[in-house]
C-alpha positions in Angstrom: 64.4 123.1 101.3 65.4 119.3 101.0 66.9 119.5 97.5 69.2 122.3 98.4 70.4 120.7 100.7 71.0 117.8 98.2 72.7 120.0 95.9 74.9 121.3 98.4 75.8 118.1 99.3 76.9 117.0 95.7 78.6 119.7 95.0 80.6 119.7 97.9 81.4 116.3 97.3 82.2 116.7 93.7 84.4 119.5 94.8 86.6 117.3 97.5 87.2 114.3 94.9 88.1 117.0 92.2 90.7 118.2 94.7 91.9 115.1 95.8 92.7 113.7 92.2 94.8 116.7 91.7 96.5 115.9 94.7 97.1 112.5 93.7 98.5 113.3 90.3 101.0 115.6 91.4 102.4 112.8 93.9 102.4 110.4 91.1 104.2 112.7 88.4 106.6 112.8 91.2 108.3 116.8 89.4 110.7 117.0 92.1 112.3 113.9 92.2 115.1 113.8 89.5 115.4 110.1 88.0 119.0 109.5 87.5 119.9 107.4 84.5 119.9 103.4 84.8 123.6 102.6 85.7 124.7 99.6 83.1 127.5 96.9 83.8 128.4 94.1 86.0 126.6 94.0 89.9 127.5 92.0 92.6 125.6 90.7 95.6 126.3 87.7 97.9 127.3 84.7 95.3 125.6 86.5 92.7 126.5 88.6 89.6 124.1 90.5 87.5 125.3 92.4 84.4 122.9 95.0 82.8 123.9 96.0 79.4 122.4 98.7 77.3 119.8 97.7 75.0 117.9 96.0 77.5 119.8 92.7 77.8 120.8 91.4 81.6 122.2 88.4 82.5 123.1 87.0 85.9 124.5 83.8 87.7 125.3 82.3 90.9 129.5 82.8 90.8 129.9 79.3 92.5 128.4 77.4 89.7 129.1 80.2 86.9 127.2 77.9 84.2 124.4 78.7 85.9 123.6 81.4 83.7 120.1 83.2 83.4 119.6 85.7 80.5 116.6 88.4 80.0 115.9 91.8 79.2 114.5 94.7 80.9 112.9 97.8 80.3 112.8 101.2 82.2 110.0 103.7 82.7 111.5 106.1 85.3 112.5 104.9 88.9 110.7 101.8 87.7 112.5 98.2 85.8 110.3 95.5 84.5 112.1 92.3 84.4 111.8 89.1 82.3 114.4 86.2 82.2 114.3 82.5 81.2 114.7 81.4 84.8 110.9 82.3 85.4 109.5 82.0 82.1 109.3 84.0 79.1 106.0 85.7 79.7 106.3 86.4 83.6 107.9 89.9 84.2 108.5 91.7 87.7 108.3 95.5 88.4 110.6 97.1 90.5 111.8 100.3 91.9 115.2 101.2 91.4 117.5 103.2 93.1 121.5 104.1 92.8 123.9 105.6 94.9 126.5 106.6 92.8 128.7 107.3 95.7 128.7 104.0 97.0 128.2 102.4 93.7 125.2 100.8 95.3 122.0 99.8 93.2 118.9 98.7 95.4 115.7 97.2 94.1 112.4 97.4 95.5 109.9 95.0 94.7 106.2 96.5 93.2 104.8 93.3 91.7 106.6 89.9 90.6 104.9 86.5 90.5 108.4 84.7 90.5 109.5 84.3 93.9 112.8 83.1 93.2 113.9 86.3 91.5 111.8 88.6 93.7 113.9 87.5 96.4 116.6 87.6 95.4 116.6 90.6 93.3 115.1 92.8 96.4 116.9 91.4 99.1 120.4 93.0 99.2 121.9 95.8 97.5 123.9 95.5 94.2 127.3 97.0 93.9 128.9 97.7 91.4 132.4 96.2 90.4 135.0 98.1 88.6 
């Protein structure tokens, strides 16, 4: 009788684990969420200007000291952007979730992981307004 109980508990545990794994995959895939194309152009936030170019290049600087240009690269995967620049070092990448409100022209970033504290606070603290 003890062996039957153990087998039943193991079977139920496995079924619960399988159900939990399949639910997680549906949440991660986000099949219901449509990700719009990442907007390129020049964005402004407070005293900063940030330009995203087609092809993955970006440049940002403090408008009060335009010679302080920082250059880098970005890559996209759905609503995630990975940013790398010369301010934080060529091997230091930051990952963010991005969201663009086309009606307002606002680009927002939420930090997922970035060991460069300056970039993380500058990128994710305020929305970026598309310049027209």
